C-alpha positions, -999 to +999 in steps of 0.1 A: +291-362+776+275-329+766+309-312+765+322-338+741+293-332+717+299-294+717+336-299+711+329-321+681+304-296+667+329-267+670+356-288+654+335-292+623+329-254+618+365-243+621+374-252+585+345-231+572+357-199+588+392-204+574+378-210+539+356-179+542+386-158+553+407-172+524+380-161+499+373-127+515+407-114+525+422-111+489+391-092+478+394-068+508+431-064+502+426-057+465+399-031+474+422-014+499+450-013+473+426+002+448+417+030+472+454+037+478+464+038+441+433+058+429+440+082+458+476+086+446+465+091+410+441+118+421+469+134+442+492+135+412+465+149+389+457+176+414+494+184+418+502+187+381+471+208+375+482+232+402+518+232+388+505+241+354+483+269+368+512+284+387+534+282+356+508+299+335+505+327+361+542+331+362+544+333+324+517+359+321+530+383+347+557+409+339+589+405+358+592+443+365+563+467+367+584+497+358+606+482+331+580+477+305+565+444+293+593+420+300+579+386+308+598+358+324+617+333+303+607+297+300+632+287+327+614+308+353+581+292+342+596+258+345+609+266+380+574+276+391+560+243+378+588+223+394+584+240+428+548+227+431+558+192+419+588+190+443+566+201+472+543+171+466+571+147+459+560+141+423+589+130+400+594+158+376+617+138+354+587+118+341+570+148+324+560+143+288+557+171+263+522+180+250+520+180+213+503+211+199+485+224+231+469+254+213+461+262+178+448+298+179+471+327+185+466+364+189+480+386+160+514+373+150+528+357+181+565+365+185+575+330+195+544+309+197+549+277+216+582+266+230+590+234+249+617+235+275+644+209+279+623+192+306+591+189+284+571+218+297+553+236+268+548+273+272+527+292+247+526+330+247+502+354+229+474+328+228+439+338+220+420+326+252+384+333+242+379+323+206+342+326+199+318+325+170+293+346+189+278+377+172+291+402+180+324+386+190+339+395+224+371+415+224+401+393+221+419+383+253+455+372+249+473+351+275+497+323+281+492+285+282+513+260+301+508+223+292+525+190+299+516+154+304+524+130+332+523+091+331+509+071+360+511+033+364+487+013+386+498-017+406+466-036+414+473-073+414+445-097+403+427-070+383+427-058+347+443-025+359+475-041+370+505-025+353+482-003+332+496+032+324+475+063+320+487+097+308+473+127+327+472+161+310+481+193+328+468+224+310+464+259+324+459+293+309+462+328+322+456+361+306+485+385+303+489+414+326+503+447+315 
C-alpha cells in the first residue's frame, strides 16, 4: 500500500522536471554558443591586430643594412600580414580596405598611402607623434598598416544572430635607418 502511494507521487513530479529542462536547456545552449562566438571574435581581433603589427614592422625596416634606405615593397608587407593570418586560419580573402587611415604625413611623403590588391593599406613617412605641446617634440616618422575584417555572429534566439561587425586592425612602427 505504501509503495503504491510513493509511485503515484513520483509519477506526478516527472512532468515538472521535463518542463524545467525544456525551459533551461535552450538558455544554457545559447549561453554556451555565445561564449564560443565571442571567443572566436576575440581570437580574430587578436590575430588581425598582430598581423597589422608585423606588417608595420616589416614596412619600417630596411631590407638591406648596407645598401642604403631601401624599404620592402607593399607585397612583402602583405606577405608578413598574411603569414600571421594563415597561421591562425583566418580567411585573408575577407579583408576590407581602410579608408584614409592617417591624415598627417612627414615632410612631402614620396608615395603616401597605398592599398594593395588584397586591401591592406600601407602608409609610409607618417608623422607618428603629432602634438600641440609646447615645445613640440621632435617629429618621428614611421609606417602605418591598416585594414578591416568583418565578423558575423551566429547566435540563434538573440538579437545578435546574423549581425556583422567590422573589426579594425591598425598598427604603426617608427622607421629604422
